[in-house]
Backbone of each chain as ProteinMPNN parsed JSONL, in Angstrom:
{"seq_chain_A": "MNVMYFAWVRERIGIPQETVETQAATVNDLIAELRAREDRYEAAFADISALRVALDQELSDFDAPLAGVREVAFFPPMTGG", "coords_chain_A": {"N_chain_A": [[65.952, -58.129, -87.401], [62.496, -58.171, -86.35], [60.017, -57.7, -88.699], [56.867, -56.358, -89.249], [53.701, -56.411, -90.944], [50.619, -54.809, -91.589], [47.078, -54.83, -92.431], [46.329, -53.326, -95.598], [48.995, -53.114, -96.291], [50.141, -55.484, -95.484], [48.721, -57.142, -97.225], [49.665, -56.31, -99.752], [52.386, -56.908, -99.619], [52.268, -59.533, -98.989], [52.845, -61.173, -96.84], [52.539, -61.56, -93.255], [54.607, -61.061, -91.447], [58.209, -60.945, -91.099], [61.646, -61.927, -90.688], [64.243, -59.655, -90.837], [67.474, -59.127, -91.914], [69.491, -56.482, -91.339], [71.413, -53.463, -91.708], [70.404, -51.031, -91.546], [70.148, -47.634, -90.614], [68.058, -45.951, -90.002], [64.404, -45.804, -90.042], [63.603, -44.917, -92.558], [65.842, -45.701, -94.065], [65.63, -48.473, -93.873], [63.241, -48.864, -95.258], [64.051, -48.071, -97.805], [65.827, -50.137, -98.389], [64.069, -52.331, -98.411], [62.327, -51.624, -100.5], [63.994, -51.857, -102.669], [64.169, -54.522, -103.03], [61.953, -56.126, -104.202], [59.104, -55.943, -106.45], [56.676, -56.078, -105.015], [57.23, -54.961, -102.542], [57.929, -52.417, -103.308], [55.441, -51.624, -104.219], [54.019, -51.546, -101.835], [55.333, -49.599, -100.35], [55.29, -47.296, -101.831], [54.009, -44.819, -101.408], [54.805, -43.074, -98.816], [53.507, -41.275, -97.209], [51.06, -42.362, -96.795], [51.388, -44.194, -94.882], [52.067, -45.56, -91.579], [54.37, -46.004, -88.851], [55.5, -48.252, -86.349], [57.735, -48.66, -83.656], [58.97, -51.209, -81.773], [56.363, -51.493, -80.818], [55.486, -48.922, -80.311], [54.13, -45.96, -81.603], [55.914, -44.23, -84.13], [58.422, -42.288, -85.956], [59.436, -41.793, -89.409], [62.049, -41.003, -89.677], [63.263, -41.959, -87.476], [65.825, -43.505, -85.444], [67.069, -46.913, -85.728], [68.56, -48.29, -83.945], [68.897, -50.749, -81.514], [66.275, -51.485, -81.73], [63.796, -53.99, -81.84], [61.461, -54.775, -83.05], [59.707, -53.81, -85.884], [56.905, -52.232, -87.255], [54.752, -51.803, -90.015], [51.99, -49.988, -91.242], [48.714, -48.866, -92.453], [47.074, -45.662, -91.671], [45.349, -45.82, -88.556], [42.135, -47.297, -87.871], [40.306, -47.453, -85.601], [37.741, -47.874, -83.035]], "CA_chain_A": [[64.83, -57.652, -86.61], [61.183, -58.648, -86.779], [59.275, -56.653, -89.407], [55.463, -56.771, -89.346], [52.873, -55.646, -91.877], [49.192, -54.948, -91.287], [46.039, -54.342, -93.349], [46.689, -53.469, -97.022], [50.451, -53.261, -96.412], [50.32, -56.939, -95.407], [48.201, -57.758, -98.454], [50.537, -56.017, -100.904], [53.662, -57.611, -99.48], [51.915, -60.945, -99.087], [53.159, -61.9, -95.608], [52.283, -60.725, -92.075], [55.853, -60.665, -90.788], [59.417, -61.635, -91.54], [62.884, -61.502, -90.043], [65.072, -58.948, -91.811], [68.854, -58.82, -91.504], [69.744, -55.16, -91.913], [72.253, -52.506, -90.989], [69.744, -49.741, -91.754], [70.271, -46.764, -89.446], [66.748, -45.356, -89.688], [63.25, -46.433, -90.684], [63.686, -44.577, -93.982], [66.871, -46.551, -94.676], [65.06, -49.82, -93.963], [62.261, -48.831, -96.344], [64.802, -48.029, -99.066], [66.328, -51.501, -98.607], [62.953, -53.215, -98.755], [61.816, -51.229, -101.826], [64.934, -52.301, -103.7], [64.109, -55.978, -103.099], [60.981, -56.708, -105.133], [57.995, -55.049, -106.799], [55.603, -56.049, -104.011], [57.638, -53.997, -101.511], [57.809, -51.115, -103.958], [54.0, -51.307, -104.244], [53.553, -51.248, -100.473], [55.997, -48.412, -99.78], [55.353, -46.245, -102.851], [53.576, -43.54, -100.844], [55.087, -43.125, -97.381], [52.547, -40.433, -96.474], [49.877, -43.189, -96.515], [51.81, -45.23, -93.935], [52.514, -45.25, -90.228], [55.344, -46.991, -88.395], [55.662, -48.428, -84.901], [58.982, -49.296, -83.251], [58.716, -51.92, -80.513], [54.958, -51.296, -80.45], [55.172, -47.516, -80.036], [54.063, -45.172, -82.825], [57.176, -43.511, -84.265], [58.596, -41.487, -87.169], [60.24, -42.451, -90.432], [63.474, -40.674, -89.536], [63.722, -42.466, -86.177], [66.9, -44.496, -85.523], [66.664, -48.301, -85.478], [69.486, -48.91, -82.992], [68.259, -51.368, -80.364], [64.868, -51.825, -82.007], [63.632, -55.409, -82.163], [60.263, -55.018, -83.856], [59.221, -52.674, -86.676], [55.631, -52.559, -87.896], [54.244, -50.828, -90.989], [50.539, -50.136, -91.437], [48.03, -47.626, -92.817], [46.496, -44.985, -90.517], [44.476, -46.726, -87.817], [40.691, -47.031, -87.928], [39.669, -48.108, -84.468], [36.501, -47.266, -82.564]], "C_chain_A": [[63.53, -58.173, -87.195], [60.429, -57.489, -87.445], [57.857, -57.156, -89.656], [54.698, -55.851, -90.288], [51.402, -55.89, -91.547], [48.324, -54.353, -92.397], [46.528, -54.418, -94.805], [48.198, -53.53, -97.246], [50.781, -54.763, -96.406], [49.855, -57.614, -96.712], [49.123, -57.515, -99.651], [51.84, -56.792, -100.822], [53.452, -59.126, -99.476], [52.239, -61.784, -97.868], [52.911, -60.981, -94.407], [53.547, -60.277, -91.349], [57.032, -61.47, -91.311], [60.601, -61.132, -90.714], [63.779, -60.88, -91.105], [66.45, -58.687, -91.205], [69.212, -57.484, -92.146], [70.698, -54.347, -91.049], [71.641, -51.11, -91.083], [69.786, -48.906, -90.472], [68.92, -46.196, -89.024], [65.642, -46.135, -90.395], [63.305, -46.148, -92.186], [64.714, -45.442, -94.716], [66.348, -47.974, -94.877], [64.063, -49.893, -95.121], [62.976, -48.832, -97.703], [65.341, -49.42, -99.404], [65.217, -52.431, -99.083], [62.438, -52.919, -100.168], [62.698, -51.752, -102.947], [64.845, -53.81, -103.937], [63.251, -56.495, -104.255], [59.853, -55.712, -105.355], [56.939, -54.954, -105.701], [55.953, -55.101, -102.861], [57.522, -52.573, -102.057], [56.339, -50.673, -103.953], [53.5, -50.895, -102.86], [54.106, -49.919, -99.95], [56.06, -47.222, -100.746], [55.008, -44.864, -102.281], [53.693, -43.582, -99.32], [54.058, -42.316, -96.578], [51.28, -41.22, -96.117], [50.179, -44.245, -95.453], [52.121, -44.66, -92.554], [53.514, -46.325, -89.823], [55.352, -47.042, -86.871], [56.984, -49.14, -84.654], [58.776, -49.894, -81.866], [57.356, -51.526, -79.934], [54.61, -49.888, -79.971], [55.164, -46.777, -81.366], [55.305, -44.292, -82.929], [57.22, -42.726, -85.573], [59.529, -42.195, -88.144], [61.728, -42.105, -90.344], [64.045, -41.171, -88.2], [64.837, -43.494, -86.358], [66.413, -45.898, -85.155], [67.56, -49.014, -84.466], [68.711, -49.465, -81.797], [66.817, -51.791, -80.585], [64.762, -53.292, -82.421], [62.471, -55.675, -83.115], [59.811, -53.735, -84.556], [57.912, -53.086, -87.32], [55.206, -51.421, -88.822], [52.758, -51.076, -91.213], [49.932, -48.826, -91.9], [47.527, -46.923, -91.56], [45.399, -45.848, -89.874], [43.014, -46.314, -87.904], [39.977, -47.802, -86.824], [38.323, -47.466, -84.154], [35.276, -47.803, -83.27]], "O_chain_A": [[63.459, -58.562, -88.361], [60.227, -56.436, -86.839], [57.662, -58.24, -90.204], [55.008, -54.666, -90.411], [50.991, -57.015, -91.263], [48.759, -53.508, -93.179], [47.077, -55.44, -95.216], [48.633, -53.966, -98.312], [51.584, -55.242, -97.207], [50.505, -58.524, -97.225], [49.336, -58.412, -100.466], [52.343, -57.278, -101.835], [54.318, -59.895, -99.893], [51.946, -62.979, -97.846], [53.055, -59.764, -94.519], [53.555, -59.227, -90.706], [56.862, -62.542, -91.892], [60.554, -60.053, -90.124], [64.046, -61.49, -92.141], [66.571, -58.104, -90.127], [69.231, -57.371, -93.372], [70.776, -54.522, -89.833], [72.288, -50.121, -90.738], [69.498, -49.405, -89.384], [68.668, -45.985, -87.838], [65.903, -47.002, -91.228], [63.077, -47.048, -92.995], [64.483, -45.863, -95.849], [66.589, -48.598, -95.91], [64.046, -50.867, -95.873], [62.549, -49.515, -98.633], [65.316, -49.835, -100.562], [65.391, -53.208, -100.021], [62.149, -53.836, -100.936], [62.216, -52.054, -104.039], [65.38, -54.32, -104.921], [63.73, -57.19, -105.15], [59.66, -54.776, -104.58], [56.37, -53.886, -105.473], [55.057, -54.5, -102.267], [57.08, -51.656, -101.365], [56.033, -49.505, -103.714], [52.66, -50.004, -102.734], [53.433, -49.206, -99.205], [56.791, -46.261, -100.509], [55.638, -43.865, -102.63], [52.795, -44.064, -98.628], [53.774, -42.629, -95.422], [50.515, -40.805, -95.246], [49.335, -45.09, -95.155], [52.395, -43.472, -92.385], [53.512, -47.424, -90.378], [55.228, -46.019, -86.197], [57.321, -50.101, -85.346], [58.45, -49.189, -80.911], [57.217, -51.263, -78.739], [53.589, -49.675, -79.317], [56.08, -46.94, -82.172], [55.714, -43.676, -81.945], [56.192, -42.521, -86.219], [60.305, -43.072, -87.764], [62.569, -42.83, -90.876], [65.176, -40.84, -87.842], [64.811, -44.271, -87.311], [65.472, -46.057, -84.377], [67.353, -50.189, -84.163], [67.959, -48.74, -81.146], [66.208, -52.396, -79.704], [65.538, -53.774, -83.246], [62.476, -56.642, -83.877], [59.566, -52.713, -83.914], [57.816, -54.18, -87.875], [55.287, -50.244, -88.468], [52.319, -52.217, -91.356], [50.558, -47.775, -91.761], [47.546, -47.517, -90.482], [44.629, -46.514, -90.566], [42.696, -45.128, -87.998], [39.158, -48.683, -87.085], [37.83, -46.627, -84.906], [34.158, -47.381, -82.974]]}, "seq_chain_B": "MGVRVQAEPFDVGTELNAFAKDRTDIGAVVSFTGVVRDTDGDLSEMQIEHYPGMTERAIGKIVDQAVKRWALADALVIHRYGTLKPGAPIMMVATAAAHRAAAFEAADFLMDYLKSRAPFWKKEITSIGADWVAAKDEDEDALNRW", "coords_chain_B": {"N_chain_B": [[39.806, -50.277, -63.525], [39.526, -51.349, -66.886], [40.615, -53.13, -69.751], [39.768, -54.729, -72.611], [40.484, -56.761, -75.305], [39.106, -58.538, -77.775], [37.876, -61.418, -79.64], [35.403, -62.455, -79.276], [31.835, -61.839, -79.073], [30.214, -59.233, -77.094], [28.007, -58.291, -74.417], [26.405, -55.335, -74.153], [24.629, -54.397, -72.187], [24.981, -56.181, -70.02], [27.671, -55.662, -69.465], [27.557, -52.958, -68.721], [25.905, -53.041, -66.475], [27.547, -54.324, -64.697], [29.602, -52.575, -64.454], [31.449, -50.394, -62.432], [29.908, -51.1, -60.27], [29.865, -51.432, -57.444], [30.521, -48.985, -56.481], [29.909, -46.215, -54.528], [30.534, -43.656, -54.53], [30.33, -42.29, -56.844], [28.737, -40.188, -59.275], [28.036, -40.279, -61.877], [27.766, -42.159, -64.823], [28.937, -42.756, -68.008], [28.43, -44.051, -71.254], [29.562, -45.353, -74.422], [28.772, -46.971, -77.439], [30.114, -48.525, -80.215], [28.973, -49.491, -83.393], [28.649, -51.89, -86.045], [28.14, -50.443, -89.089], [25.904, -50.464, -91.809], [25.876, -48.746, -94.372], [24.996, -48.581, -97.099], [23.289, -50.695, -97.388], [24.461, -53.0, -98.289], [26.411, -54.373, -97.057], [28.111, -57.256, -96.196], [29.82, -58.234, -94.245], [32.111, -57.076, -91.662], [35.579, -56.966, -91.363], [37.924, -56.959, -88.832], [41.169, -56.137, -88.142], [43.984, -56.369, -85.956], [46.835, -55.339, -83.944], [48.264, -57.439, -82.068], [49.316, -57.086, -78.736], [50.57, -54.459, -79.15], [48.106, -53.244, -79.359], [46.797, -53.608, -76.856], [48.595, -52.27, -75.205], [48.549, -49.643, -76.273], [45.865, -48.884, -75.899], [45.722, -49.118, -73.141], [47.444, -47.06, -72.325], [46.055, -44.803, -73.226], [43.729, -44.989, -71.71], [44.824, -44.706, -69.134], [45.698, -42.045, -69.269], [43.226, -40.711, -69.492], [41.983, -41.408, -67.086], [43.615, -40.156, -65.205], [43.484, -37.427, -66.009], [40.764, -36.714, -65.815], [40.123, -37.554, -63.318], [38.844, -40.085, -62.973], [36.648, -42.519, -61.53], [36.398, -45.013, -62.488], [37.054, -46.858, -65.517], [36.312, -48.358, -68.644], [37.215, -50.234, -71.485], [36.213, -52.051, -74.232], [37.066, -53.838, -77.083], [36.425, -55.355, -80.133], [37.834, -57.781, -82.44], [38.254, -59.45, -85.626], [35.67, -61.152, -87.514], [32.724, -59.411, -88.114], [29.189, -58.905, -88.086], [26.756, -56.747, -89.748], [25.274, -54.358, -87.564], [26.267, -55.445, -85.269], [27.8, -54.895, -82.082], [30.898, -53.237, -82.068], [32.709, -52.101, -80.329], [33.034, -50.754, -76.992], [33.016, -47.994, -74.672], [33.195, -47.073, -71.268], [32.761, -44.739, -68.677], [33.262, -43.619, -65.356], [32.522, -41.181, -62.979], [32.627, -38.531, -60.489], [31.038, -36.401, -61.267], [28.945, -35.448, -64.111], [30.112, -33.999, -66.244], [32.851, -34.596, -66.333], [32.729, -37.354, -66.83], [31.445, -37.48, -69.355], [33.243, -35.949, -70.957], [35.628, -37.415, -70.697], [34.901, -39.829, -71.889], [34.49, -38.985, -74.503], [37.065, -38.094, -75.179], [38.429, -40.576, -74.947], [37.229, -41.955, -77.092], [37.999, -40.383, -79.323], [40.771, -40.795, -79.282], [40.976, -43.61, -79.418], [40.021, -44.056, -81.94], [42.022, -43.163, -83.77], [44.501, -43.871, -82.668], [44.625, -46.401, -81.671], [45.739, -49.547, -82.678], [43.907, -50.722, -84.912], [42.351, -52.016, -87.847], [39.875, -51.653, -90.273], [37.939, -53.58, -92.519], [35.655, -53.615, -95.127], [33.279, -55.845, -96.389], [31.51, -56.227, -99.267], [29.006, -56.831, -101.878], [30.347, -55.964, -104.052], [33.006, -56.191, -103.494], [36.009, -56.236, -101.46], [37.013, -53.745, -99.203], [39.376, -51.666, -97.604], [38.702, -49.609, -94.837], [39.18, -46.179, -94.983], [41.155, -43.925, -93.063], [39.955, -40.86, -91.688], [40.625, -37.384, -92.278], [39.483, -35.64, -90.456], [39.308, -37.19, -88.202], [41.906, -37.322, -87.283], [42.316, -34.609, -86.871], [40.596, -34.249, -84.762], [41.974, -34.96, -82.502], [43.402, -32.759, -81.786], [41.749, -31.238, -80.263], [42.166, -31.916, -77.684]], "CA_chain_B": [[40.026, -50.019, -64.955], [39.545, -52.579, -67.666], [40.82, -53.077, -71.202], [39.609, -56.075, -73.175], [40.55, -56.867, -76.766], [38.609, -59.903, -77.901], [37.135, -61.795, -80.846], [34.048, -62.828, -78.861], [30.86, -60.759, -78.876], [29.954, -58.882, -75.696], [26.67, -57.739, -74.217], [26.584, -53.997, -73.593], [23.833, -54.286, -70.958], [25.66, -56.931, -68.964], [28.896, -54.947, -69.115], [27.227, -51.711, -68.022], [25.38, -53.371, -65.15], [28.648, -54.733, -63.821], [30.598, -51.507, -64.404], [31.429, -49.508, -61.263], [28.706, -51.551, -59.554], [29.903, -51.273, -55.987], [31.005, -47.648, -56.118], [28.833, -45.323, -54.084], [31.094, -42.294, -54.539], [30.246, -41.719, -58.195], [27.416, -39.657, -59.602], [27.815, -40.288, -63.317], [28.337, -43.189, -65.688], [28.674, -42.479, -69.421], [28.946, -45.114, -72.117], [29.432, -45.232, -75.866], [28.915, -48.244, -78.135], [30.329, -48.435, -81.666], [28.24, -50.594, -84.02], [28.934, -52.077, -87.477], [27.133, -49.715, -89.862], [25.728, -50.859, -93.206], [25.363, -47.498, -94.934], [24.319, -48.727, -98.389], [22.488, -51.921, -97.418], [25.171, -53.983, -99.099], [27.561, -54.88, -96.289], [27.89, -58.613, -95.685], [30.532, -58.323, -92.961], [33.274, -56.222, -91.448], [36.703, -57.696, -90.781], [38.769, -56.051, -88.063], [42.506, -56.663, -87.861], [44.676, -55.541, -84.962], [48.254, -55.618, -83.702], [48.276, -57.982, -80.705], [50.43, -56.553, -77.936], [50.527, -52.999, -79.242], [46.726, -52.808, -79.133], [46.527, -53.523, -75.423], [49.462, -51.206, -74.659], [48.081, -48.332, -76.728], [44.596, -48.572, -75.227], [46.043, -48.938, -71.72], [48.012, -45.717, -72.137], [44.982, -43.822, -73.431], [42.851, -45.075, -70.537], [45.549, -44.108, -68.007], [45.639, -40.581, -69.432], [41.855, -40.249, -69.211], [41.715, -41.584, -65.652], [44.335, -39.096, -64.483], [43.047, -36.075, -66.373], [39.399, -36.413, -65.341], [39.958, -38.173, -61.997], [37.765, -41.069, -63.1], [36.568, -43.587, -60.537], [36.588, -46.255, -63.224], [36.954, -46.754, -66.974], [36.299, -49.664, -69.306], [37.235, -50.259, -72.952], [36.163, -53.376, -74.861], [37.14, -53.682, -78.538], [36.48, -56.654, -80.807], [38.485, -57.955, -83.735], [37.713, -60.616, -86.327], [34.597, -60.922, -88.477], [31.514, -58.922, -87.45], [28.036, -58.685, -88.963], [26.108, -55.439, -89.565], [24.467, -54.231, -86.355], [26.968, -55.989, -84.096], [28.678, -53.956, -81.382], [32.337, -53.391, -82.318], [33.471, -51.713, -79.149], [32.352, -49.85, -76.063], [33.762, -47.39, -73.583], [32.378, -46.594, -70.162], [33.52, -43.942, -67.721], [32.538, -43.306, -64.128], [33.134, -40.045, -62.29], [31.755, -37.904, -59.503], [30.088, -35.534, -61.965], [28.745, -35.89, -65.491], [30.983, -33.329, -67.219], [34.09, -35.373, -66.423], [32.434, -38.659, -67.444], [31.202, -37.239, -70.784], [34.472, -35.497, -71.62], [36.603, -38.512, -70.727], [34.437, -40.806, -72.887], [34.734, -38.333, -75.792], [38.528, -38.176, -75.339], [38.778, -41.975, -75.207], [36.796, -42.315, -78.448], [38.861, -39.706, -80.304], [42.084, -41.433, -79.322], [40.862, -44.999, -79.881], [39.768, -43.985, -83.378], [43.215, -43.026, -84.613], [45.752, -44.269, -82.026], [44.618, -47.82, -81.313], [46.053, -50.2, -83.954], [42.88, -51.556, -85.537], [42.063, -51.678, -89.252], [38.584, -52.229, -90.641], [37.739, -53.899, -93.93], [34.235, -53.857, -95.406], [33.039, -56.821, -97.444], [30.204, -56.03, -99.902], [28.855, -57.65, -103.096], [31.304, -55.455, -105.047], [34.343, -56.665, -103.146], [36.492, -55.926, -100.119], [37.695, -52.45, -99.176], [39.823, -51.177, -96.302], [38.13, -48.319, -94.458], [40.25, -45.176, -94.912], [41.086, -42.985, -91.942], [39.516, -39.526, -92.123], [41.421, -36.265, -91.767], [38.844, -35.04, -89.279], [39.599, -38.018, -87.026], [43.214, -36.877, -86.816], [42.12, -33.247, -86.367], [39.847, -34.305, -83.497], [42.924, -35.104, -81.391], [43.88, -31.427, -81.399], [40.813, -30.669, -79.273], [42.581, -32.276, -76.328]], "C_chain_B": [[40.044, -51.349, -65.697], [39.768, -52.309, -69.141], [40.693, -54.506, -71.705], [39.599, -56.014, -74.694], [40.205, -58.316, -77.073], [37.89, -60.144, -79.216], [35.665, -62.022, -80.5], [33.128, -61.615, -78.793], [30.759, -60.413, -77.392], [28.567, -58.276, -75.622], [26.797, -56.406, -73.481], [25.847, -53.857, -72.255], [24.507, -54.964, -69.781], [26.898, -56.182, -68.483], [28.593, -53.695, -68.296], [26.684, -51.969, -66.627], [26.494, -53.708, -64.168], [29.631, -53.59, -63.577], [30.391, -50.598, -63.185], [30.281, -49.828, -60.314], [28.721, -51.218, -58.068], [30.411, -49.915, -55.538], [29.819, -46.784, -55.702], [29.29, -43.864, -54.101], [31.033, -41.649, -55.912], [28.827, -41.236, -58.465], [27.08, -39.777, -61.063], [28.511, -41.453, -63.997], [27.928, -42.854, -67.122], [29.199, -43.66, -70.224], [28.711, -44.79, -73.582], [29.608, -46.625, -76.447], [29.084, -47.979, -79.62], [29.761, -49.685, -82.318], [28.625, -50.684, -85.503], [27.799, -51.458, -88.296], [27.113, -50.18, -91.321], [25.072, -49.691, -93.926], [24.525, -47.718, -96.194], [23.493, -50.006, -98.504], [23.157, -53.065, -98.148], [26.343, -54.621, -98.352], [27.27, -56.299, -95.811], [28.624, -58.822, -94.366], [31.657, -57.301, -92.888], [34.36, -57.075, -90.809], [37.616, -56.688, -90.088], [40.075, -56.748, -87.694], [43.12, -55.804, -86.759], [46.104, -56.031, -84.759], [48.364, -56.11, -82.263], [49.514, -57.492, -79.945], [50.398, -55.04, -77.964], [49.12, -52.496, -78.938], [46.462, -52.594, -77.643], [47.346, -52.392, -74.777], [48.932, -49.832, -74.995], [46.793, -47.944, -76.002], [44.849, -48.306, -73.743], [46.579, -47.545, -71.433], [46.949, -44.628, -72.255], [44.051, -43.8, -72.213], [43.524, -44.429, -69.323], [45.503, -42.583, -68.062], [44.276, -40.04, -69.032], [41.558, -40.306, -67.718], [42.371, -40.474, -64.837], [43.722, -37.729, -64.733], [41.674, -35.726, -65.818], [39.094, -37.06, -63.986], [38.803, -39.182, -61.995], [37.823, -42.09, -61.969], [36.793, -44.934, -61.211], [36.462, -45.981, -64.728], [37.057, -48.146, -67.571], [36.357, -49.464, -70.817], [37.191, -51.714, -73.392], [36.199, -53.144, -76.364], [37.278, -55.055, -79.163], [37.367, -56.613, -82.052], [37.894, -59.209, -84.371], [36.583, -60.215, -87.251], [33.301, -60.574, -87.752], [30.417, -58.654, -88.483], [27.465, -57.287, -88.738], [25.219, -55.44, -88.316], [25.157, -54.739, -85.103], [27.784, -54.893, -83.418], [30.146, -54.272, -81.684], [33.105, -53.165, -81.024], [32.597, -50.883, -78.218], [33.358, -49.205, -75.121], [32.759, -47.024, -72.501], [33.289, -45.833, -69.211], [32.646, -43.653, -66.506], [33.276, -42.197, -63.396], [32.144, -39.467, -61.286], [30.659, -37.1, -60.199], [30.055, -35.828, -63.457], [29.705, -35.244, -66.493], [32.268, -34.135, -67.424], [33.842, -36.699, -67.142], [32.203, -38.512, -68.948], [32.503, -36.898, -71.514], [35.483, -36.626, -71.757], [36.201, -39.551, -71.773], [34.705, -40.277, -74.301], [36.228, -38.406, -76.158], [38.947, -39.607, -75.694], [38.411, -42.36, -76.632], [37.675, -41.663, -79.507], [40.213, -40.406, -80.422], [42.031, -42.884, -79.8], [40.725, -45.041, -81.395], [41.073, -43.953, -84.182], [44.537, -43.378, -83.938], [45.754, -45.708, -81.534], [44.77, -48.602, -82.622], [45.023, -51.239, -84.405], [42.716, -51.085, -86.978], [40.804, -52.421, -89.671], [38.51, -52.454, -92.149], [36.272, -54.242, -94.126], [34.098, -54.812, -96.587], [31.623, -56.598, -97.979], [30.127, -56.914, -101.145], [29.863, -57.215, -104.158], [32.715, -55.971, -104.769], [34.702, -56.286, -101.732], [37.288, -54.63, -100.161], [38.126, -52.091, -97.763], [39.181, -49.822, -96.045], [39.282, -47.326, -94.303], [40.054, -44.287, -93.683], [40.69, -41.613, -92.486], [40.405, -38.451, -91.506], [40.822, -35.694, -90.493], [39.058, -35.884, -88.012], [40.942, -37.621, -86.422], [43.098, -35.483, -86.198], [41.463, -33.25, -84.982], [40.785, -34.401, -82.297], [43.403, -33.754, -80.891], [42.975, -30.74, -80.393], [41.339, -30.854, -77.852], [43.982, -31.811, -76.047]], "O_chain_B": [[40.529, -52.354, -65.176], [39.191, -51.384, -69.712], [41.431, -55.39, -71.27], [38.796, -55.297, -75.291], [40.933, -59.225, -76.673], [37.363, -59.218, -79.833], [34.786, -61.806, -81.334], [33.569, -60.504, -78.496], [31.166, -61.198, -76.536], [28.02, -57.809, -76.621], [27.24, -56.358, -72.334], [26.373, -53.273, -71.308], [24.596, -54.404, -68.688], [27.153, -56.071, -67.284], [29.271, -53.402, -67.311], [26.965, -51.211, -65.699], [26.404, -53.42, -62.975], [30.401, -53.622, -62.617], [29.29, -50.102, -62.948], [29.751, -48.944, -59.641], [27.717, -50.779, -57.506], [30.698, -49.71, -54.359], [28.847, -46.646, -56.444], [28.539, -42.959, -53.738], [31.613, -40.585, -56.128], [27.852, -41.792, -57.959], [25.974, -39.427, -61.475], [29.696, -41.701, -63.774], [26.746, -42.689, -67.422], [30.263, -44.205, -69.929], [27.789, -44.054, -73.936], [30.479, -47.379, -76.013], [28.271, -47.276, -80.219], [30.022, -50.801, -81.869], [28.894, -49.665, -86.138], [26.65, -51.89, -88.21], [28.152, -50.277, -91.976], [23.851, -49.653, -94.074], [23.464, -47.112, -96.345], [23.048, -50.362, -99.595], [22.487, -54.002, -98.581], [27.162, -55.322, -98.946], [26.291, -56.524, -95.1], [28.12, -59.501, -93.471], [32.092, -56.743, -93.896], [34.113, -57.808, -89.852], [38.026, -55.692, -90.684], [40.09, -57.788, -87.036], [42.796, -54.621, -86.651], [46.517, -57.031, -85.348], [48.535, -55.311, -81.342], [50.623, -57.497, -80.478], [50.221, -54.401, -76.927], [48.957, -51.439, -78.329], [45.971, -51.545, -77.227], [46.851, -51.661, -73.919], [48.863, -48.954, -74.135], [46.649, -46.809, -75.547], [44.269, -47.39, -73.159], [46.221, -46.923, -70.433], [46.941, -43.662, -71.492], [43.64, -42.736, -71.749], [42.883, -43.693, -68.573], [45.298, -41.916, -67.048], [44.178, -39.038, -68.324], [40.966, -39.387, -67.153], [41.776, -39.925, -63.91], [43.47, -36.967, -63.8], [41.435, -34.593, -65.401], [37.939, -37.104, -63.562], [37.917, -39.139, -61.142], [38.899, -42.474, -61.513], [37.307, -45.872, -60.602], [35.845, -45.001, -65.146], [37.789, -49.002, -67.072], [35.638, -48.629, -71.366], [38.027, -52.519, -72.98], [35.432, -52.328, -76.873], [38.147, -55.835, -78.773], [37.611, -55.554, -82.631], [37.131, -59.939, -83.738], [36.532, -59.079, -87.721], [32.833, -61.323, -86.895], [30.691, -58.231, -89.606], [27.657, -56.7, -87.673], [24.504, -56.407, -88.051], [24.688, -54.492, -83.992], [28.39, -54.059, -84.09], [30.582, -55.417, -81.571], [34.012, -53.918, -80.671], [31.548, -50.377, -78.618], [34.402, -49.777, -74.811], [31.607, -46.703, -72.794], [34.431, -46.225, -68.969], [31.436, -43.465, -66.629], [34.492, -42.256, -63.214], [30.979, -39.863, -61.24], [29.502, -37.114, -59.778], [31.003, -36.385, -64.01], [30.073, -35.872, -67.485], [32.712, -34.33, -68.555], [34.652, -37.12, -67.968], [32.702, -39.319, -69.733], [32.819, -37.481, -72.551], [36.117, -36.78, -72.8], [37.06, -40.094, -72.468], [35.1, -41.035, -75.187], [36.593, -38.735, -77.287], [39.722, -39.821, -76.626], [39.194, -43.022, -77.314], [38.057, -42.311, -80.481], [40.734, -40.587, -81.522], [42.931, -43.339, -80.506], [41.244, -45.942, -82.053], [41.195, -44.661, -85.181], [45.595, -43.212, -84.545], [46.771, -46.19, -81.034], [44.027, -48.361, -83.574], [45.233, -52.447, -84.298], [42.916, -49.91, -87.288], [40.667, -53.627, -89.465], [38.959, -51.626, -92.942], [35.71, -55.054, -93.391], [34.711, -54.621, -97.638], [30.648, -56.758, -97.245], [31.063, -57.658, -101.439], [30.2, -57.988, -105.055], [33.512, -56.163, -105.687], [33.829, -56.043, -100.9], [38.13, -54.434, -101.037], [37.335, -52.197, -96.825], [39.125, -48.98, -96.941], [40.244, -47.593, -93.584], [38.929, -43.947, -93.318], [41.047, -41.254, -93.608], [40.873, -38.581, -90.376], [41.54, -35.312, -89.569], [38.998, -35.368, -86.896], [41.098, -37.588, -85.202], [43.688, -35.199, -85.155], [41.73, -32.386, -84.147], [40.433, -33.972, -81.198], [43.767, -33.608, -79.724], [43.377, -29.774, -79.744], [41.023, -30.084, -76.945], [44.497, -32.029, -74.95]]}, "name": "protein", "num_of_chains": 2, "seq": "MNVMYFAWVRERIGIPQETVETQAATVNDLIAELRAREDRYEAAFADISALRVALDQELSDFDAPLAGVREVAFFPPMTGGMGVRVQAEPFDVGTELNAFAKDRTDIGAVVSFTGVVRDTDGDLSEMQIEHYPGMTERAIGKIVDQAVKRWALADALVIHRYGTLKPGAPIMMVATAAAHRAAAFEAADFLMDYLKSRAPFWKKEITSIGADWVAAKDEDEDALNRW"}
């Protein structure tokens, strides 16, 4: 699936998006997989309460299932307006 | 209804003059303009990042809700991304309705939701360095008003 990162999440991980091969059942499972990869992921996902997630461009929850999802995006709380 | 997400500057006066121009059934037009603020006199620029695709969808949904709830005759949202200088307009909303209460309330609702539900992120560049603007708790709380 396509995984996207925005704002300081993108800066900590160092890339705006990547294709991830995963069997993760939920967003939390995917985060656990990513955190186990490298320090830069650990740095980005250290505090989940500071993050938001969108599944296929809809704001979602960390315990949401990933079945059928094509695009996951992680970012800090939005500051529009 | 209009939603525009763009890097280019826009002219608030031009946009407002064109907004709901040919409608004779409206009695109220309300607009809000968000401007790059240099609080400490040290801001060289603001960089605004967004999530192409989700941005337009999220704003479109918010506008649809406002139009239905307040029976708006028209609504417009323009939001810029990219690099902006202090004093530059970041975004604007305009609402048109039969009466002013609906136009004011709908514009207020649109701003509260755009603030924390439209996927934009602001970064301030000063002489000290670059800092992401943090979301405020009160911005999230503001959604509970609606």
